[in-house]
C-alpha positions in Angstrom: 75.6 5.0 31.8 77.7 7.5 33.2 76.0 10.7 34.7 76.9 14.0 34.4 77.5 15.7 37.5 77.4 19.1 36.5 73.9 19.1 36.1 71.3 20.4 38.7 67.7 18.6 38.8 65.6 21.7 40.2 61.8 22.8 41.0 62.8 25.9 40.4 61.8 26.9 36.8 63.5 29.2 34.6 63.3 32.9 34.5 62.6 33.3 31.5 60.0 31.0 30.2 61.4 31.6 26.7 63.9 28.6 27.4 61.0 25.8 28.3 59.6 27.6 24.7 63.2 26.8 23.6 63.5 23.3 24.8 60.1 22.3 22.8 61.7 23.2 19.5 64.8 21.6 19.9 63.1 18.4 20.8 60.5 18.8 17.8 57.5 19.0 20.3 56.1 22.7 18.9 53.0 20.6 16.6 50.6 22.4 18.7 51.8 26.0 17.7 52.3 26.4 22.4 52.9 30.0 23.3 55.4 31.0 26.2 52.2 31.6 28.0 50.7 28.8 27.5 53.7 26.6 27.8 54.3 28.1 31.5 50.6 28.1 32.5 51.2 23.8 32.0 53.9 23.8 33.9 52.3 25.9 36.6 49.0 24.3 36.3 50.9 20.3 36.9 51.8 18.4 40.1 55.8 18.9 40.2 57.8 19.8 37.1 61.5 18.7 37.4 64.3 21.3 35.7 67.3 20.3 34.1 70.1 22.7 34.3 74.1 22.3 33.2 75.0 26.3 34.5 72.6 28.2 34.5 71.6 26.6 30.9 68.0 25.1 31.1 69.1 21.1 29.4 66.1 19.4 30.1 62.4 19.0 31.9 59.9 16.7 33.4 56.6 16.8 34.3 53.6 14.8 37.1 50.1 15.6 36.3 48.3 14.4 39.3 45.2 13.9 41.0 47.8 13.9 44.4 45.9 11.1 46.0 45.8 7.7 43.4 47.9 8.2 40.1 50.9 10.4 38.9 51.0 10.4 35.2 54.7 11.1 34.1 54.7 13.5 31.1 57.3 15.6 29.3 60.4 14.8 29.3 63.0 15.7 27.0 66.5 16.3 27.3 67.9 19.1 24.5 69.7 16.8 21.7 73.6 18.1 22.1 72.6 16.7 26.0 71.2 13.8 25.4 73.3 10.4 26.2 74.9 11.5 29.6 72.5 10.2 32.1 70.3 13.3 32.3 66.9 12.3 31.7 67.3 9.3 33.6 67.9 11.5 36.7 64.9 13.7 35.6 62.7 10.3 35.4 64.5 9.1 38.9 63.4 12.5 40.1 59.8 12.1 39.6 59.6 8.4 40.1 60.6 9.7 44.0 58.1 12.8 44.2 56.0 9.9 43.8 56.5 8.0 46.1 57.3 10.7 48.4 53.5 11.1 48.5 52.6 7.6 47.7 51.4 7.8 44.0 51.4 5.6 41.3 54.1 6.8 38.6 52.8 5.8 35.1 53.5 7.5 31.8 52.7 6.7 28.6 55.9 6.5 25.7 56.6 6.3 22.5 57.0 2.3 21.4 60.7 3.2 21.0 60.9 3.6 24.4 59.6 1.2 26.0 63.0 -0.4 26.7 64.5 2.8 28.1 61.2 3.3 30.5 61.5 -0.6 31.6 65.2 0.1 32.7 63.6 2.1 35.5 61.0 -0.1 36.8 58.0 0.4 34.0 55.7 -2.3 32.5 53.3 -2.2 29.5 49.9 -2.6 31.5 47.8 -0.4 28.8 46.6 0.9 25.1 47.4 4.3 25.0 44.7 6.0 22.3 44.5 9.8 21.9 42.1 12.5 19.5 43.5 15.1 17.9 43.2 19.0 19.8 40.3 20.7 18.2 41.3 24.1 16.7 39.4 27.3 17.5 
């Protein structure tokens, strides 16, 4: 896989969080109906967030939720459909792993079964069963 050379990975959030909202919409991750303010809070409360830009356009992001001591849960790694397949997701995952390694945090993640082989190429191994419970509204 060839990596895109004009992509910049940074911890700097977009000037307008509407870009994160649009990324979530294009990835069809908006099933919870989160607002721009909630997405901004989500990012601000994460242990680490990496953003991928092509020029000034946000094309991807990924987060780590962590206790800062033992475990870091990599989540929300996504790249605009129009920018997929050129290595941006791999750049984000590698950057998140590096953040964990730098702080001696064990990187973990949950993913759909269809993505297992993708994450195995970054050294992840299946180790447990994940479960979820629907968010209670109201």
